[in-house]
Structures are given as structure tokens and as C-alpha cells.
C-alpha positions, -999 to +999 in steps of 0.1 A: +000+001+000+010+035-007+004+068+011+003+092-019+015+125-013-008+150+006-037+132-011-034+105+016-048+074+000-037+038+001-039+014-027-033-023-033-032-047-063-011-047-094-006-068-125+016-092-106-013-101-082-038-103-111-056-074-097-062-039-107-049-010-088-075-006-061-080+024-036-080+006-002-082+036+022-086+073+022-073+095+052-099+119+066-094+157+061-075+152+029-081+165-007-091+130-017-113+126+012-130+160+010-136+155-029-160+126-020-153+114-055-132+084-041-140+053-022-123+023-009-126-004-036-125+020-066-103+009-094-078+034-105-078+034-145-055+064-151-034+089-133-026+121-150-035+103-184-012+074-177-029+041-182-026+019-150-048-010-161-019-033-166+007-018-142+026-035-115+022-023-080+059-011-080+052+008-111+021+024-096+040+033-065+067+050-087+040+071-107+020+080-075+048+086-050+057+121-061+024+135-070+019+166-048-003+192-069-027+183-097-040+148-097-064+138-125-076+101-118-101+082-141-115+056-118-141+029-121-165+028-091-190+005-108-168-026-103-158-021-066-134-048-051 
């Protein structure tokens, strides 16, 4: 799991686990929590227009680790894990 910058959400999964990248927790009083757009179980499809559907966990960590300002996420909340 990764605590992503000041957005403070955790995720799990990755290609090596045969799972999509899935939001597992969101810290309260953070931009991700206050937006009310994200929920645990949401599948992250893209981040800043980078496809994450076939990404390993380590690659996702590398991509998300240094995000501190604008975060554009396309996520699928219809197929919740």
C-alpha cells in the first residue's frame, strides 16, 4: 500500500497479483477524502492520463509517489473490489 503525497490514499493490487490498482483506504481531512469522489474499492484506471490498467504495484508506487499538486484520476466505481 502507498500513502500518496498529500492526497493520503492507500492502494493495493497490481499486475503481478492479477488485480487492478484498487483504492484501499483514504485518510480523513485530505483532498481525496474531501472531494467525496473516491471510495475504498474504486479501481484506478489512469493517473494524469497514464494508463494503470496493466501496471505492476511497484510501477504504480513509482508513478504516484511524487504527486503533490494536480491529480487527474479516472476511476471505475461500478466494479468495486
